[in-house]
C-alpha positions in Angstrom: 35.6 -12.1 15.6 33.3 -13.7 18.3 30.6 -16.6 17.7 29.6 -16.2 21.3 26.2 -14.6 20.5 23.9 -15.5 18.4 20.6 -13.9 16.7 19.0 -16.3 15.3 16.0 -16.6 17.9 16.2 -13.4 17.9 16.1 -12.7 13.8 12.9 -15.2 14.1 11.2 -12.8 16.5 11.4 -9.7 15.3 11.8 -10.3 11.3 8.9 -11.6 9.5 9.2 -15.7 8.4 9.6 -14.8 4.9 13.0 -12.4 5.1 14.2 -14.7 7.2 14.3 -17.7 5.0 15.5 -15.7 2.0 18.4 -15.3 4.2 19.2 -18.8 5.0 18.6 -19.6 1.1 21.1 -16.4 0.2 23.4 -17.8 2.6 23.3 -21.0 1.7 23.5 -20.0 -2.4 26.9 -17.3 -0.7 28.0 -20.6 1.0 28.4 -22.3 -2.8 30.3 -19.9 -3.9 32.6 -20.1 -1.3 31.4 -16.3 -0.6 30.8 -15.3 3.3 27.6 -13.4 3.3 26.2 -11.4 6.5 23.3 -9.1 8.2 25.1 -6.1 9.2 24.6 -2.3 9.9 21.3 -1.0 11.4 19.1 -4.2 11.5 21.5 -5.8 13.7 21.9 -2.6 16.2 17.8 -2.8 16.1 17.6 -6.8 17.0 19.9 -6.1 19.9 17.7 -3.3 20.9 14.4 -6.0 20.6 13.1 -3.5 17.6 11.9 -4.6 14.2 13.8 -3.3 10.7 12.7 -4.3 7.6 15.5 -2.4 5.4 17.8 -5.3 5.5 21.4 -4.6 4.6 23.1 -8.1 3.2 26.7 -7.9 2.3 28.8 -11.0 0.7 32.8 -11.1 0.3 32.0 -11.4 -3.4 30.6 -10.1 -6.6 26.7 -9.2 -5.0 25.2 -8.8 -8.6 26.1 -12.3 -9.9 24.6 -13.6 -6.5 21.7 -11.4 -6.7 21.0 -12.5 -10.0 20.8 -16.5 -8.8 19.1 -15.5 -5.9 16.6 -13.8 -8.4 15.8 -16.4 -10.6 15.1 -18.9 -7.0 13.0 -16.2 -5.7 11.3 -15.0 -9.2 12.3 -11.6 -8.2 13.3 -8.5 -9.5 16.2 -7.4 -9.5 18.0 -3.8 -9.6 22.0 -4.2 -10.7 24.0 -1.0 -9.9 27.3 -2.0 -11.8 29.7 0.9 -10.3 28.4 0.4 -7.1 28.1 -3.7 -7.5 25.3 -3.6 -5.5 22.0 -5.1 -6.0 18.2 -4.7 -5.0 15.5 -7.7 -4.8 12.1 -7.2 -4.7 9.6 -9.7 -4.3 6.2 -9.8 -3.0 6.0 -6.9 -1.5 10.0 -7.5 0.2 12.7 -5.7 -0.5 16.4 -6.6 0.3 19.8 -4.7 -1.0 22.7 -7.0 -1.5 26.4 -5.1 -1.4 30.0 -6.2 -1.9 31.9 -5.8 1.2 34.7 -3.4 0.3 37.0 -1.3 2.2 37.1 2.4 2.0 40.3 5.3 2.0 39.9 9.2 1.8 42.0 11.3 -0.7 41.1 14.4 1.0 38.7 15.8 3.9 35.3 15.5 2.1 35.5 13.5 -0.6 33.3 10.4 -1.5 35.8 7.5 -1.0 37.7 5.4 -2.7 36.3 2.4 -2.7 37.8 -1.6 -3.6 36.4 -4.9 -2.5 37.2 -6.2 0.8 36.6 -8.4 3.5 34.0 -8.5 6.3 36.4 -6.8 9.0 37.5 -4.2 6.7 33.1 -3.1 5.8 32.9 -3.2 8.8 36.2 -0.8 9.6 34.5 2.1 7.6 31.3 2.3 9.4 30.5 5.4 11.5 29.3 4.1 14.5 30.4 1.4 17.1 26.6 0.1 17.0 26.3 0.4 13.2 29.5 -1.7 13.1 28.1 -5.1 13.8 27.3 -8.2 11.4 25.5 -11.6 11.8 26.5 -15.1 9.8 24.1 -15.7 7.8 26.4 -18.9 6.2 24.4 -21.9 7.2 26.9 -23.6 9.9 27.6 -20.4 11.7 23.7 -18.7 10.9 23.0 -15.3 13.7 26.0 -15.8 15.3 27.1 -12.0 16.3 30.2 -10.1 14.8 31.1 -7.5 16.9 34.5 -5.8 16.9 34.3 -2.7 17.6 32.4 -3.3 21.1 29.0 -2.2 19.7 26.7 -4.0 21.8 28.5 -3.0 25.0 27.8 0.7 23.9 24.1 -0.2 22.9 23.9 -1.5 26.6 25.6 2.0 27.6 23.5 4.0 25.5 26.5 5.7 24.0 27.3 6.9 20.3 30.7 6.0 19.6 33.1 6.7 16.3 35.6 4.2 15.4 38.4 6.4 15.4 39.8 9.6 15.8 39.6 10.6 11.8 35.9 9.6 11.1 34.8 13.0 11.5 37.8 14.5 9.2 37.1 11.7 6.3 33.1 12.2 6.6 32.0 14.9 8.8 28.0 14.0 7.6 28.9 11.8 10.1 28.1 14.6 12.3 24.8 15.1 10.9 23.7 11.2 11.9 25.9 11.2 15.3 23.2 13.5 16.3 20.1 11.3 14.4 21.0 8.7 16.1 21.8 10.2 19.8 18.1 12.0 19.9 16.6 9.5 18.6 17.8 6.7 20.9 17.8 9.0 23.2 21.3 7.5 23.5 24.6 10.5 24.5 27.5 10.7 22.1 30.3 8.8 24.0 32.5 11.1 25.7 35.9 11.8 23.6 33.0 11.3 20.4 31.7 14.0 21.9 35.0 16.6 22.0 36.2 15.2 18.3 32.3 16.6 16.8 33.1 19.8 18.8 36.9 20.0 17.3 36.1 19.1 14.2 32.5 20.3 13.8 33.8 22.6 10.7 34.9 20.3 8.6 31.3 20.1 7.4 32.2 22.9 5.1 34.2 20.1 3.2 30.9 18.5 2.8 28.6 19.6 -0.7 25.5 20.6 0.0 23.8 18.3 -2.0 25.3 15.4 0.6 24.3 18.3 3.4 20.7 18.5 2.2 20.3 15.0 1.8 21.5 14.4 6.2 19.0 17.4 6.6 16.3 15.7 5.2 17.2 12.4 7.2 16.6 14.9 10.1 13.6 16.0 8.9 12.2 12.6 8.5 12.6 11.7 12.2 9.8 11.3 14.8 10.9 14.4 16.3 13.0 16.1 14.3 13.0 19.2 16.9 15.3 17.0 19.3 17.8 16.8 16.4 18.0 20.6 15.5 18.2 21.7 19.1 21.0 19.3 19.8 22.3 20.7 16.6 22.4 24.1 17.3 23.4 23.6 21.0 27.1 22.2 19.8 27.5 24.5 16.8 26.5 22.1 13.5 23.0 23.8 12.7 24.3 27.7 12.6 27.2 25.7 9.8 23.9 25.4 8.0 23.3 29.5 8.3 24.4 31.6 11.5 20.7 32.6 11.6 19.0 29.3 12.3 17.5 28.9 15.3 16.7 24.8 17.1 14.8 26.7 20.0 11.3 26.4 21.9 9.4 28.4 19.2 10.6 25.7 16.8 10.4 22.6 18.6 6.3 24.0 19.5 6.2 24.7 15.8 7.2 21.4 14.5 4.9 20.0 17.1 2.3 22.1 16.2 2.2 21.0 12.8 2.4 16.8 13.3 -1.3 17.7 15.3 -2.5 19.9 12.4 -1.4 16.6 10.3 -3.3 14.2 12.1 -3.1 10.8 9.9 0.7 11.9 8.6 3.4 13.6 9.0 4.0 16.7 7.9 6.2 17.2 4.9 9.8 18.2 4.7 8.5 21.5 3.0 6.8 22.2 5.9 8.9 21.5 8.2 12.2 23.0 6.2 10.1 26.1 6.7 9.5 26.4 9.4 13.1 25.9 10.4 13.9 29.1 7.9 10.7 31.4 9.1 12.9 33.5 10.6 15.2 34.1 7.5 15.4 37.2 5.2 14.8 36.8 2.2 18.1 37.5 1.1 19.2 34.5 3.9 17.0 32.0 2.5 18.1 32.8 -1.1 21.7 31.9 -0.2 20.7 28.9 2.2 18.7 27.7 -1.3 21.4 28.0 -3.4 24.0 25.8 -0.9 21.8 23.0 0.0 20.8 23.0 -4.3 16.9 22.7 -3.4 14.8 21.6 -5.7 12.6 23.8 -7.3 9.0 23.0 -5.8 10.6 22.7 -2.6 12.5 26.5 -3.0 9.3 27.8 -4.1 7.3 26.5 -0.9 10.2 28.5 1.5 10.1 31.8 -1.0 5.9 31.4 -0.5 6.5 31.1 3.2 9.0 33.9 3.3 6.7 36.2 0.9 3.3 35.3 2.9 5.3 36.1 5.9 5.2 39.8 4.9 2.0 39.7 4.1 0.4 39.0 7.7 -0.2 42.2 8.9 -2.2 43.1 5.9 -4.1 39.9 6.8 -5.0 41.0 10.2 -7.1 43.9 9.4 -10.8 42.2 10.2 -12.7 45.2 8.3 -11.2 42.4 4.7 -14.2 41.2 2.6 -13.5 37.2 1.6 -12.4 38.5 -2.5 -9.2 40.2 -0.7 -8.2 37.5 1.6 -8.6 35.2 -1.4 -7.1 37.5 -3.2 -4.1 37.2 -0.6 -3.5 33.8 -0.4 -4.7 32.6 -4.2 -1.4 31.2 -5.9 0.9 30.7 -2.7 1.7 26.8 -2.0 -0.8 24.7 0.3 2.8 24.0 3.0 3.2 28.1 3.1 0.2 28.9 4.0 0.3 26.0 6.8 3.4 27.8 8.2 2.3 31.3 8.4 -1.3 29.7 10.1 1.2 28.1 12.6 3.5 30.9 12.9 1.0 33.7 13.1 0.4 35.9 16.0 -2.3 37.7 15.0 -5.6 35.9 15.7 -7.5 37.7 12.9 -5.0 36.9 10.4 -5.2 33.2 11.9 -8.8 32.8 11.2 -8.5 34.5 7.9 -5.7 31.9 7.1 -8.8 29.2 8.0 -11.1 30.8 6.2 -9.3 30.4 3.0 -7.8 26.6 3.8 -11.3 25.6 4.8 -14.0 27.4 2.1 -12.6 30.7 0.4 -10.4 28.5 -1.8 -13.0 25.9 -3.3 -15.1 28.7 -4.6 -15.7 29.5 -8.3 -18.6 30.6 -10.8 -21.2 28.1 -11.5 -20.4 29.7 -14.9 -17.5 28.1 -17.2 -15.1 30.1 -20.0 -17.4 28.6 -22.7 -20.4 29.7 -21.0 -18.9 33.2 -21.1 -18.3 33.1 -25.1 -21.9 31.8 -25.2 -23.7 34.7 -23.9 -21.4 37.0 -26.0 -18.2 38.2 -24.5 -15.4 38.1 -27.0 -12.3 35.2 -26.3 -9.7 36.0 -25.1 -8.4 38.3 -21.9 -12.5 39.3 -21.6 -13.1 36.0 -20.4 -10.5 35.5 -17.8 -11.6 39.1 -16.4 -15.5 38.2 -16.5 -14.6 35.1 -14.1 -12.5 37.0 -11.7 -15.6 39.3 -11.6 -17.6 36.7 -10.6 -15.5 34.8 -8.7 -15.1 38.0 -6.5 -18.5 38.1 -6.2 -19.5 34.6 -5.3 -16.9 35.0 -2.4 -18.2 37.7 -1.3 -22.1 36.8 -1.2 -22.7 39.4 -4.1 -24.0 36.2 -6.5 -25.5 33.2 -4.8 -27.1 31.3 -7.7 -26.1 30.8 -11.2 -28.5 33.7 -12.6 -27.1 36.4 -10.5 -24.1 35.3 -12.6 -26.1 35.8 -15.7 -27.2 39.1 -15.2 -24.1 40.1 -13.8 -22.5 39.2 -17.5 -25.4 41.0 -19.1 -24.8 43.8 -16.9 -20.9 43.9 -17.8 -21.6 43.3 -21.5 -23.8 46.7 -21.5 -21.1 48.5 -19.6 -18.4 48.1 -21.9 -21.1 48.4 -24.9 -21.1 44.9 -26.4 -24.0 44.0 -28.3 -24.9 40.8 -27.8 -27.0 38.6 -30.9 -30.4 37.6 -30.2 -29.6 34.3 -30.8 -26.6 34.4 -28.0 -28.8 36.6 -25.1 -30.5 34.0 -23.5 -28.5 30.5 -24.5 -27.7 29.9 -20.7 -31.4 30.1 -19.9 -32.7 28.3 -22.5 -29.6 25.2 -21.4 -30.5 26.0 -18.0 -32.1 22.8 -16.2 
């Protein structure tokens, strides 16, 4: 392990003083226990790239929970321990750090979760996915800031390469395929030549990974700043097709994801919007297969189903003779992400105008009278109340009722047509209470 490069000044430049102070304190506490303490993984990569990353990944050659408890007491921090994984999360004053026990891993079979046991920092780094993520920094007193680079990660950063550590990397854990594409596209790097060959050789190993884990990787892709770059590359290398053969990472998808970001303005679009655009061209049956495979949560599944269902309604929405109440009826009850996706995907200008009308105005329209008001006027509690409220909303939507008195007249007419006799003490109750 070479100590030729020291990143202490880089840490001071790119990390807040509070976190730098914590790392020095933690390094001293670990040294007092005769344990090595290190900053590892993506944050080291980003420090070398001159980027700020506050997602600290700290590793101790010893009991992470015991060390975390001592640091929590010294820092008056909240600690959340996970004994199964021997990790601890510390939180204080808006800061958060994770401490893990250095460990080695072995795989009983391809795609299985690894068998884990405590180890040294060398073993911990050897289990990492790519050389650029397999570096560490000493945090112990006397060697604070020294870079540990066993696999040439710094050189790969300079060459802008994403390289696996060994030839069985994708066989052991094929989720690394998706992670490799994320790093390649996020950093504007390239997959190293042998790594690309191994990925193409082992792409079928994605089938050994559970749907839950694949879903997690897909969600991380959709959280990227430009997920379309990853999806386009995934299609090019046959990775996207392992999710479903009909999925495309083409120009249409790139344009729609970009439009979704433009539509959102203040914050990135939800995963639901991105995923619904990705799956927009699937049939209902194909979508159900994907939902089942990825074991999508109920709310996200509903967004995708609403999107496909609404897609089949677009032709009807393109009718220029539709009344506002009919537009409302077609769109009411669909999730907003599904409506937004169909607005983005819609090619008919009239249908697009109708969706805009619903989003901007119609969905906010409601009668002035309430269910209680109707009962006071003589409508019997039960289905009749909803029926009349629907009629009033329809009248409001179509401009046939513009004031409360218009609604009262409609209710009186409805009562008369249904031969409901209104008691004298109820007939003008709304007018008496009207301001």
